[in-house]
C-alpha angles and dihedrals in degrees: 000000000000122000121249119224131184101191106116131084127195124198123193108206123201141164133197113245108189088336094310121112120241118191126212120232125182125207112221114236116260090239096059115115096222121053100341117200100011126131117239146150121260111295140159150150123278118237121242107289095359120149109242094235091052089047092051092052093044092052093045090051092045096049099038107021088220128131111232120243097197133359136201139183103231115222092240138088116202117217131189136164126233113201096195090069097020091235134141108216121208114200125196109224126216140176129219129193116206129188118277092249098045117119128187128248102210126225121226088265092074134052100191145010134197137182109232138188114247092261092048093048092047089052095045100048112096101202121071093214092056089048090052090049091051089051091054092048090051097045101039108018106034094035090058094240117164089267089067091058096044096046101042113114130206098243093200089075090061107036 
């Protein structure tokens, strides 16, 4: 039977440009051991004993250098199977809004970044689970649905 691990966080980053959401995608560096050259949202490993919210904010800051404006728990858990280690991974999913003029400063892990429309982002993301998370962020967080109000966190409690 496969192992089940919950050690990954994913963060969908967006900003509003003239009222229209633009989503940040990062292109993994070609020298990365895992999935070089793919476009993805912010993602990373939790540290031993780390709270998932703190891990998401840490990974977001490490990979972009930006201070978040608003922060949500997305009502979605991404899951995927890795055959090499026979493990099902469960990944907590978050959303961050940044200021319209914010631009990332990339870590060595990434070689490029771009702000995309929802459709462009959906078509550029490789993994179906990240695409589904993006869809939930678009339809429930960015749209201002009740889920947006219910799942927004006061980030000052976690920084």
